[in-house]
C-alpha positions in Angstrom: 26.0 143.7 67.6 28.7 140.9 68.7 31.1 141.6 65.9 31.2 145.2 66.8 31.9 144.2 70.5 34.8 141.7 69.2 36.3 144.4 67.1 36.4 146.9 70.3 37.9 143.9 72.1 40.5 143.2 69.7 41.4 146.7 69.1 42.1 147.0 73.0 44.3 143.8 72.9 46.2 145.3 70.4 46.5 148.7 72.3 47.5 146.9 75.6 49.8 144.7 73.8 51.6 147.6 72.1 51.7 149.7 75.6 53.4 146.5 77.1 56.1 146.3 74.9 56.5 150.2 75.1 56.7 150.0 78.7 58.9 147.1 78.6 61.4 148.6 76.3 61.3 151.8 78.5 61.9 149.8 81.8 64.6 147.9 79.9 66.6 150.8 78.8 66.3 152.3 82.7 67.5 148.8 84.0 70.6 148.6 81.6 71.2 152.2 82.6 71.4 151.7 86.4 73.6 148.4 85.5 75.9 150.8 84.0 76.1 153.3 86.9 76.5 150.6 89.3 79.5 149.4 87.1 80.7 153.1 87.1 80.4 153.3 90.9 82.1 150.0 91.4 85.1 151.5 89.4 85.3 154.7 91.0 85.3 152.9 94.4 88.3 150.8 93.4 90.2 154.0 92.2 89.2 155.4 95.6 90.9 152.7 97.3 93.9 152.7 95.3 94.3 156.4 95.8 93.9 155.9 99.5 96.5 153.2 99.7 98.9 155.7 97.5 98.4 158.5 100.0 98.8 156.4 103.0 102.2 155.0 101.5 103.2 158.5 100.6 102.4 160.0 103.9 104.6 157.0 105.4 107.3 158.0 103.0 107.1 161.6 103.8 107.3 160.8 107.6 110.4 158.7 107.0 111.9 161.5 105.0 111.2 163.9 107.9 112.5 161.6 110.5 115.8 162.0 112.3 116.8 158.3 110.9 116.8 159.6 107.4 118.7 162.6 108.1 121.5 160.7 109.8 121.8 158.1 106.9 121.8 161.1 104.4 124.3 162.8 106.4 126.7 159.9 106.7 126.2 159.3 103.0 127.5 162.9 102.5 130.3 162.4 104.8 129.2 164.1 107.7 128.7 163.2 111.6 127.3 164.1 114.7 128.8 166.2 117.1 131.4 164.7 118.9 131.7 161.6 116.4 135.1 160.9 114.9 134.9 160.1 110.9 137.0 157.4 109.6 137.2 157.5 105.6 138.3 154.2 104.0 139.3 154.6 100.4 139.2 151.5 98.0 142.6 150.8 96.1 142.6 151.7 92.4 142.8 147.9 91.4 139.9 146.9 93.6 137.8 149.9 92.3 138.4 148.8 88.6 137.2 145.2 89.7 134.3 146.9 91.0 133.8 149.1 87.7 133.8 145.9 85.8 131.5 143.9 87.7 129.0 147.1 87.6 129.1 147.2 83.5 127.2 144.4 81.6 128.9 141.7 79.9 128.7 143.1 76.6 130.5 146.3 77.8 133.2 144.0 79.3 133.9 141.9 76.2 134.0 145.1 74.0 136.4 146.7 76.4 138.5 143.5 76.5 138.8 143.1 72.5 138.7 146.8 71.5 140.4 148.8 74.2 143.0 146.3 75.9 145.3 148.9 76.7 142.7 150.4 79.2 142.6 147.0 81.1 
């Protein structure tokens, strides 16, 4: 009779151990899934913060574009003035304009122009 009782105890032990491993695997998968969800949430929150900062900078730029300061700058760039102002236009002499053009070009372009098109200098 004792052997029969030990067999039942051994069977229950094996069943309990198997149940423990199954539950451990299930809970482990859930834990890993929760960690992945938390990482995804953190990434989305970072993206949200980036988008909010982009939005605020865009709104500031829109405010600047709709301001009177921008309109005045753009008008002056196009040769316009306010009512009652006298505009003075200063033209750069052609020799100085060539120097400005040469400074704006790259060194390689300047060397090419110097050696291969000397008549344009």
